[in-house]
N, C-alpha and C positions, 0 to 999 in steps of 0.2 A: 668769537660767537659776538650773533648782532641778537637784537629782541627777537625779532624777525623772524633771526632763522633758531632759538630755542621754542617760541611756541608749533614751529612746523618739524619741531627733531622728534620722534617719543621712544620717549629712556625708558626701560624696564626696571631699569633698578634705586630709581630714584622720585619721589614724590615734583610734579610739575611745578605745585605752587612756591616748593621751598627751591627749586631749579628758576623758577622767575624771578623771586625776590632774592634767588644770590647774585643773580645777573645784575638787576637794579645795586643793591647794596657796594657791588663792587666798581659800578661806574659812580656811586657817591664817595665815596671812600670811605664805606664799612666796612667791617667783615666781621664772620661770625665765631667771635671767640667764646675758648672750651675751655669752661671748670672743671679742672682738675681730666675726669675722662669722663665729664656729661660735657658735649657739645650743644650749642645755645641752638634747638631747630628754625627758623624761620615763619616755618608753618603756623607759627602760634604766634605770632605778629599782628597779621589780617585781624581776625577777634578784636581783639586788644586795640587799633588802634581805629575801625569801622563801628562796631557794635555801638557805643557811646556814641561818634558822630551821628548815626543814620536814628539813633531812641532819636537826638537833641530833636530834629530834621521833625521826627514820627511828630514832636510835642506842638511844632508851630504850626499845628492846625488839624481839623478833626483829615482833609482832606486829605493831604501827606502821612498823617497816620495813614489811611486805608491803604496809601500806594507803600508807604513803607512795608508795612506790618505784611501786605498779599504777596511782596517781591523779593524780601527778606528768607524766609522758609524758600521760597520759590530759588531759587538763588545757592540757599541752601542744601537743596533734594539735587538740583544738577549739579553739584560740586560733589555729591555721598554717590552717584548712580556713574559721574563720569574716575570717581574714583577705586569701585568696587569692581566695573568693570576689567580695571587690570589691572584689580588686584596690588594695590601699593599701597602700605603701612603712613600715615600721616599722624598728624599733632592735632591739625585743625583743627578738628571736631571736640579733641579731649579739651582743647584750648578755648574753645568755643561753650563748650557745656562750666567747667569751670570759671570762668573769666565776666558768663552773664551771671552764676549766683554772686562772682563776690560782685560787681555795680548791683543786685539789686539785690542785696544786704547793707551796701553804701548809705545807699536814694534812704531803705528803711531807719538806718538812722541816721545820715545828715537830712533829712523833708519829714518823712512821717513822727519822730520819735521827738522832736524837738516842739510838733504842735502840742500834745500833752497830748493830745486823744485817748493815746496808747504804754499800759499802766508796765512795771517794771517786772511782775511777772511775767506776762504777754512775748517783752523783750528776748529774756532770759530763755523762757520756752522757744520761741524760734530761735534763738542761738544753738540752745542745746542739737534742736532738729538736726536742725543744718551742721552742727560740729560731727555726732553720732551717722547722717550720711555721710560725710566724707573719713571715718575712720573706716566705714565699713565698706567705703569705695576704693578706699588705701589695700585693705583685707581682698575683697577680689584682683587686686592689681597684681597680688601674691604671683598669680599667674590661673590657668583652668585643669592643672594636670598631664604632666604630657606621659607620654608611653615610654618604655627604659628598656633599649636593648636585650633579650637575653642571646649572647652573642655562640652560645652553641643550640637554639633554636631556629635562629637565624640563618644560621652557616646553611642547616640542613635543608629548611625553607626554600633559601635561597638557590640551591641545587637543582630542586624540586622544583624552583620557578623558571629555573633558564630549562631544565623539558619543558617544562607547561608549556614554552612559547616555543621554543622550534616545535608542539602540537599543534595552532593552532591551524595550519595551513589545513591539517585533519578536521581538528572541526567544523572550517567551514565549510570543508565537503560531509560536514553530515554525521562524524562521528562523533559521540557526544563522550565526555570526558567522566570520569568517576565523581561520581559525591564527593569525594573527601578531597582529590586534585582542585574540584570546582571552587568548595571551600577555604582551602589554601591560598588558593587566587585572588578569592574577593580578602581574605585578612589580609592579602603581601600589601606592604607599600610600596613600592617600587623606587620613590622619595627616599624617602627615609631609610627605607634596608633594613628593613624591622617587619616583624608584626606581628596588627594592628590586635587587642581583644574585641569583644563585644562591643557593639555600636560607636567605639571611638572611631574619629577622620579621621583623613589629613587637611590640615587647614596652609591654602596654598596663599593665602596674606604674609600666615607668622611662618611659613615652610615648614612647622615640625605636624607629627602625631597626637592629637588630642585625647586622653578617655573623657569616652561618653559627652562627644564633642556634640554644641545645641548650637552655637552658631560663633561669629565672631560679629564683633562689638566693633563696630566704629568710635563712638563718642567714649568710649574710654580704653579703644587704641590697644584691644588688647580680649581674649578667643575667650569663653562663657561652655565650660565644665567642670565635668565630675570635683574638680577642687570647690571650684567659685562660686558654682551656678546658687547656692542659697546666699552668700553675700553678694551676688550680684540681684539678685530677688530680693534680697533687703533693702539695698543700697536704691532702688524702685520704689518701692513701699514709702523709705525713708523723706527720701525728696519730692514725689507726691503728696504727702502730710503734710511736713513742712510748708511746699509750696500752694496749697490750698488755706491753710491758716495763716502763711502773710499778705494771701493772696484778697484774705477776705478783713482783713486787718485794715491795707487801707482802702480799698472801697471805704468801708465801715469812718474813717477818715475824711478821707476826699470828698464824700457826695455822703454824709451824716444823714437826709434826711432821709435817702431811697435805703430801701432793703438792699444785701447780697444781691440778690440771684438781675432786681431791678437796675442796679445803679451800673452792672456790668454794662448794660444795655442802651439806659438810660440816665441819664448822670448831669446835668443842666447849668448852666456856669463851670465848667471845669476845665473851659479854654480860656479864662477871662483870667485866669495866677497862671503863668508858665511854670513855677514848679510844681501846682495841681494836674496840670496839664501832661504833665515828665512824668508822676509821677502811675497820674491812666494810663498812657500811654507802654508800661513797662508793665502795668498789672497784666495788658490785654497780650503781652507780648509772654510776658509768663505761662497765661493762657492759653495760649499757642503750642509753646514746651511740653505743659501739664498734658495739654493733649495725646501730644502725641506720645508721652515716657505712661500714661492711660492706654494708649490702645497695646502698647506696646508689653503692659504689666497684666492685662487682661490674656491676651495670647499666649501667656509665658504659665497665666492657673488655666489656662484650659487645656495645654499641653501636659502639664503637669500632671493634671486629673486623668485622662489621658491613654500617659506613661509614655509619650513619645518623646525627639526632641524634634526643636528646627531643620533642627540637618538632615532629619529623616523623613518629614511633612514635605521639604523639598524636592528630597530624593525622592519621595514617592508621585509628586507632582510632575518631576522632570519625565518618570519612565511611564508614564501614566497608570499609574496601578492605585493614585490619591483620588479622595472621592470627597467638596466639597460643602460645604453643609452650611449653612446659619449664620448662609451670606459670604462664605469665607475663613470667619472664624475658625469652623471645626474642621478637621481634614481626617478626614477618615483613611489609616493608613494599615500595614499588615502589620506590625506590631501587637504584640497581645497585650491590651489592658486586665488587670487584677483586681480591680472596684478600686471606688476614690478613695478611698479609705488606705486602703492597699497602696498605693500608686504614691501621698503624700505623704504612708508612712517609711516607703523605703525608698525618697529624696530628699528628707529630711535627715533620715538615718545612715544612707551612703557612706563609704568612708572614704578618707582621700587617702589619693597614693604616697606611700611611704615612703620618704625620699625625694618625690616628685621638688616638691616648695624649697627652695633657696634662700639664705637670707632675703630682709626686701632692701631692698636699696633703692636711691633717687634713681636710679636708669629704668628699675621696674613698677618708679611710681609715675611716669611718662612715659 
């Protein structure tokens, strides 16, 4: 199979980027070596190879910086919609997020700290924030909480479901089902062959039913559900605080005569030295990422405050029962809200599924 045939072929079981890199590695004599039971995915390589090159090119001139920092988010969003439309799992986005964090920290240690503008306490604070964020990310990756099968209940429901399927033609002719039958049909997952509890949903990317499913996040390569939603929110918050703190320290170092907000838009002489230009370019790159995650955090806070999940919001918009308000930040659904304090209390105190989390392994982390 040549590369042209690979691009034209549409496979449902494997990520396109992984297949393309696999063919290239075979032509170059490289192999994807396994480490024990963990196989190295080739989709993690493009961020590690392209990100430093693109940022270093962007630091050569302000015009190149504008072009690269405009095209890079566009390419990432294009690849996101391509993988999301085809319902495929990929490590590309998780690799991009982790390597971006590692590369920004590397430049901070090697370029900013030697200038002497950052104190020891500030370095410790930034490092601690990054470590806490990674710990929270690992906890998030332990699993969203999966719907466990009840063989006795599922066998009964499976029989009832087959009867309901035989009555579909009668329903289409105007004969309505009973409320109990409709409720069973709504909760029954024909793929996992089990009954879903209230607010649970089936993820077509992971292929499992998730308790209180919120959404599938490509940036962590994992679903967000009942068991890990709080850790996901904590990861976002820690990342934003650490990122904003790091951005402010870098701007004070490369543009000492300007305030933090002014230096981001006007920093004279920053391109006179390549090292300061590279740091300034990485600041803008970090601002783009921080802005996107801040928007995600705001949506999460609004949804939790209204007692809705992102899955319920998307279903309401798809069925035409939801109404957008405040520029689309708030979507009114049929899910009842019990008040701001009660909604947050319920979210912070909701229990995790018993036996839903397996011991964390290296495979689970990625």
